[in-house]
Structures are given as structure tokens and as C-alpha cells.
C-alpha positions, 0 to 999 in steps of 0.5 A: 500500500502506498500512502499518499496522505501523511501527517502534514497533509492531515493537519489542515483537514477535519479528521474528527470522528464521524458519528452515524446519523440517519440519512447521512451517507459516506463520501470520499472526504470522510476518509482522511487517508488517501491511498493507492492500493488495488488490493484494499482500496477502501477501509472504514474503521468503525467504533461502537463506544459507551460513555457513562452519563455524568448526570441523570444515570437513567433519565430516559435512555442510553441513546446518547451514551453509546456512539457508532463512529467512523474513525476518519484518521484510521480510514482510507480510500483510493480515489483513483480507483474506478469503483469509488461509488461501489466502494462507498456503498460497501462501506456504508452497508458496514457502517449501517450494520454497525449502527444496527448493533449500536442500537441493540447495545442501547436497547440491552442497556435499557433492558438491564438498567436495574442490574447495571445500577448495581454494578457496571461490569454488566456493561462490559459483558453486554458490549462483548456480546454485542460486538460478537454478534456484530462480527458474526453478522459482518462476516456473513455479509462479507462472505456473501458479498465476496462470493457473488460480487452481486448488486442483489446481495448488497440490495438484500442486506440494505433492505434487511438493515433498513428494516432493523434500523426502523424496528430499533428507531427509538434507539437512534442516537438523536431520539431523546424521549422516554422509551417504554419497554415491552412487557416481559423485558427486565 
């Protein structure tokens, strides 16, 4: 891999993390490292992280305490590659898939809030479980995609991801209302 961008190049560029938001799509400018690499022309480094609340531990929900971000300084793109649009679509699917599991993390935190109040080690366990589930699902997508290189694979995954995001809409980062859990939830 030949890196075109270097630290001096990044100084003037906004390379802060990019938080996933409904309706926003990735662009070449979201990837701070510019490369020339035919084997791996795009790579998005995603991070799902938990930040404990300072005040009002259980005010309404955990939505703004769990974030799904693209670490822009650790993400690259080869803008000379002839399939930039398709590469961005692929990375968007992965970013959206990470958001599904970010929302599941928020949901599980809310479901277990009484237990969490008694000991925060449960948060680490929930996080580990969510990351394992995300890794399995991501591997399934990547296996299907690399076997077929077919738009129908991407479309099927985009439809499934959208349905999951809709189903988990109350666990969107920007949703600030009180969330009523279904009977039977902890």
C-alpha cells in the first residue's frame, strides 16, 4: 500500500470522528487517508463506544451514551480507483450494520438498567456480546458479498438493515424521549 496522505497533509483537514446519523451517507472526504492500493482500496474503521452519563444515570435512555463512529484518521480510500461509488456503498452497508448493533447495545442497556445500577461490569459483558454478534453478522455479509460480487446481495442486506434500523428507531442516537419497554423485558 502506498500512502499518499501523511501527517502534514492531515493537519489542515477535519479528521474528527464521524458519528452515524440517519440519512447521512459516506463520501470520499470522510476518509482522511488517501491511498493507492488495488488490493484494499477502501477501509472504514468503525467504533461502537459507551460513555457513562455524568448526570441523570437513567433519565430516559442510553441513546446518547453509546456512539457508532467512523474513525476518519484510521480510514482510507483510493480515489483513483474506478469503483469509488461501489466502494462507498460497501462501506456504508458496514457502517449501517454497525449502527444496527449500536442500537441493540442501547436497547440491552435499557433492558438491564436495574442490574447495571448495581454494578457496571454488566456493561462490559453486554458490549462483548454485542460486538460478537456484530462480527458474526459482518462476516456473513462479507462472505456473501465476496462470493457473488452481486448488486442483489448488497440490495438484500440494505433492505434487511433498513428494516432493523426502523424496528430499533427509538434507539437512534438523536431520539431523546422516554422509551417504554415491552412487557416481559427486565
